N, C-alpha and C positions, 0 to 999 in steps of 0.2 A: 496534478500539485503533488508534491512528494512528501513522504512521512512527516519530516521535522515542519514544516510549512502548515501542513494541518493538525500536529498538536500545536502549533503559538495560536495557531485560529480558533481551533477548539478551547484554549486557556484564555483566549482572549474575553470570547463568547462566554464561557463560564465566568469569568469575575465579573461580566456585566448583570447576571443573573441577580435577582432580587427574592426571588420565591423560595423558601426555605424547600418548601415540597418537592421540588425538581433539583435541587440540591442534594435532599436526603437519596432520591429514586436516582439519580447519578451516581450517587456515593454506593449504594446497595446494587446498583448495574456492573461497576468497575471490581467490587467484591467478588460478587459473584463468577463475572467471567475472567476474573484473577484464579481462582479456586479450580473453575473448569477446565482451564488451560493446564494448571500443575498436574489434575488427576488424570486429565488427558495423555502425557508426557512421563505420569509415571509408570515405570516396568516393573515388574516382581523380581525380586532378588534370587538368582540361581542360589540351589543349597549348596554348593561350592565356596560361592562368595558369601552367604550367611556361618557358613563353618570354619572360613578364613577369618571371617571378621570377629567372631566369638573368639578365636585364636589369637589373634592381635589384642584382643581385649585384655585375655587371662594374662598376656606375656606382660601387657602394660601394666596390668594389675601386680606381678609379681616384682617387675622391677622400679615399683613407685612411681610411675607415670601416669597418675591421677591425682585430678581438683576434687573436692570436696565440693558439692551443689551450692553450699552455704558461700564457699571462697569463690566459688564462680561467678554469685551472684550478687558480690560485695563488689567483684573487680569490674562486673560488669554497670554497677551503677557508677564507677567511677568515669567512666566514659563520657557523661555529658558535658 
């Protein structure tokens, strides 16, 4: 059975669940596994890359290529 077929089958089975404890457990497991996969794939940034990103940020700041956090938050809220 290919991955797409397995996912559809899983979703169908999930939709039939009537037990909140099982749903909560599956949600918790999904969050945990996603976090583990992200952490597993994280790679430390080299000092060269770190310094390059700082230089770019400073350049962006000097040239006015920034957005205030409050403005960004307002912009994101309009996405809904």
